[in-house]
C-alpha positions as CSV (number, residue, x, y, z in Angstrom):
1,X,12.2,-7.9,-19.8
2,X,9.3,-6.7,-21.5
3,X,5.8,-5.2,-20.5
4,X,3.5,-7.3,-19.6
5,X,0.5,-9.9,-20.0
6,X,-3.1,-8.6,-20.3
7,X,-3.9,-10.3,-18.2
8,X,-1.7,-9.5,-16.0
9,X,-2.7,-5.3,-17.0
10,X,-6.0,-6.5,-16.3
11,X,-5.4,-7.2,-12.2
12,X,-3.1,-4.7,-12.4
13,X,-5.6,-2.0,-13.4
14,X,-8.8,-3.4,-11.0
15,X,-6.4,-3.3,-8.3
16,X,-5.9,0.2,-8.8
17,X,-9.4,1.1,-9.3
18,X,-10.9,-1.1,-6.7
19,X,-8.8,-1.0,-4.2
20,X,-5.6,1.2,-4.1
21,X,-8.8,4.7,-5.4
22,X,-11.3,4.2,-3.3
23,X,-11.4,5.5,0.6
24,X,-11.1,3.6,3.8
25,X,-12.3,4.2,7.1
26,X,-8.4,3.5,8.5
27,X,-7.5,6.0,6.8
28,X,-10.1,8.4,8.0
29,X,-11.6,8.2,4.3
30,X,-8.8,8.4,1.7
31,X,-7.7,6.4,-0.3
32,X,-4.2,4.3,0.3
33,X,-3.1,5.8,-3.5
34,X,-5.8,8.9,-4.6
35,X,-3.2,9.9,-7.6
36,X,-3.0,5.8,-8.9
37,X,-6.4,5.7,-10.4
38,X,-5.5,9.1,-12.9
39,X,-2.0,8.3,-13.2
40,X,-3.6,5.1,-14.9
41,X,-5.7,6.9,-16.8
42,X,-3.7,9.1,-18.0
43,X,-1.7,6.2,-19.2
44,X,1.2,7.4,-16.5
45,X,2.0,4.0,-15.5
46,X,5.3,1.4,-16.7
47,X,4.2,-2.0,-16.1
48,X,7.0,-4.6,-16.9
49,X,8.0,-8.3,-16.0
50,X,10.9,-9.4,-15.8
51,X,12.8,-12.8,-15.4
52,X,14.0,-12.9,-11.6
53,X,17.7,-14.5,-12.6
54,X,17.3,-11.1,-13.9
55,X,16.3,-8.5,-11.8
56,X,19.0,-5.6,-10.8
57,X,20.4,-5.7,-14.2
58,X,16.8,-4.8,-15.7
59,X,15.6,-3.0,-12.4
60,X,18.5,-0.5,-12.8
61,X,17.5,-0.2,-17.2
62,X,13.9,-0.3,-16.2
63,X,14.6,3.1,-12.9
64,X,16.2,4.7,-15.7
65,X,14.2,4.5,-18.0
66,X,11.2,5.2,-15.9
67,X,12.4,9.0,-14.5
68,X,13.6,9.8,-17.9
69,X,10.1,9.1,-19.4
70,X,7.9,11.5,-16.9
71,X,5.6,8.6,-15.4
72,X,4.3,9.6,-11.8
73,X,4.4,5.0,-11.3
74,X,6.4,2.6,-11.7
75,X,5.2,-0.9,-10.8
76,X,7.5,-4.2,-10.9
77,X,6.1,-7.6,-11.9
78,X,8.7,-10.3,-11.4
79,X,8.0,-13.4,-12.7
80,X,8.8,-16.9,-11.0
81,X,11.0,-19.5,-13.7
């Protein structure tokens, strides 16, 4: 389990700011996730990369750490082996 690469982080940042935080007509003018951009800007998002063969143990460990961290969002990125 390790922190995601800069490329992955940049892609996720773009996705949050340009998709999740943008109001959508289908949602009555609300963004899909109105809290995502604030959580991103306040560094309240955990981004970890795990290998598929370790998924269950790493997810359990990551979620335990996340719950104790006080962060607001957890994104799990699974790298192809």
